[in-house]
C-alpha positions in Angstrom: 0.1 -0.2 -0.4 1.0 3.2 -1.2 2.0 6.5 1.5 -0.9 8.4 -0.7 -3.5 5.3 0.1 -3.0 4.4 3.4 -3.2 7.9 4.7 -6.4 8.2 2.7 -7.7 5.2 4.2 -6.9 6.6 7.8 -8.6 9.9 6.8 -12.1 7.7 6.1 -11.9 5.6 9.2 -11.2 9.0 11.3 -14.3 10.6 9.5 -16.2 7.8 9.5 -15.6 7.3 13.4 -16.5 11.3 13.7 -19.8 10.7 11.6 -21.2 7.6 13.6 -20.0 10.1 17.2 -21.9 12.5 15.3 -24.6 10.0 14.3 -25.3 9.1 17.8 -25.8 12.6 19.6 -27.6 13.2 16.6 -30.3 10.5 18.0 -30.1 11.0 21.4 -30.6 14.5 20.7 -34.0 14.1 18.8 -35.0 11.8 21.4 -34.7 14.1 23.7 -36.5 16.6 22.6 -38.8 14.8 21.7 -39.4 13.1 25.0 -39.4 16.8 26.8 -39.8 19.2 24.6 -38.7 22.8 24.7 -41.2 24.9 26.3 -41.6 28.6 28.3 -44.1 29.5 31.1 -46.2 33.1 29.4 -48.6 34.3 33.0 -49.1 30.9 34.2 -49.4 28.8 30.6 -46.8 26.7 28.8 -45.9 27.4 25.4 -44.6 25.2 23.1 -42.5 26.1 19.6 -44.0 24.9 16.5 -43.6 21.3 16.4 -43.1 21.1 19.7 -46.3 20.5 20.5 -46.9 17.6 22.3 -50.1 14.9 21.5 -53.2 15.0 24.3 -53.7 12.5 26.4 -54.7 8.9 26.0 -57.0 6.7 28.7 -56.2 3.4 28.4 -58.7 0.9 29.2 -57.9 -1.4 31.5 -58.4 -4.8 30.6 -59.9 -7.6 33.4 
């Protein structure tokens, strides 16, 4: 393997490692934002930004 080929192979491995860490971090952030959306408290009411409003709470029927 020549110097150029080994250098580019190492470069691709480093970029793949960094890319993997970025993907994991973005997935974690997306999961946290989905479970705990950002919001503000204004005069006793909760205001969510567009796209982050949580869905309505549903009651589940108890099986007997």
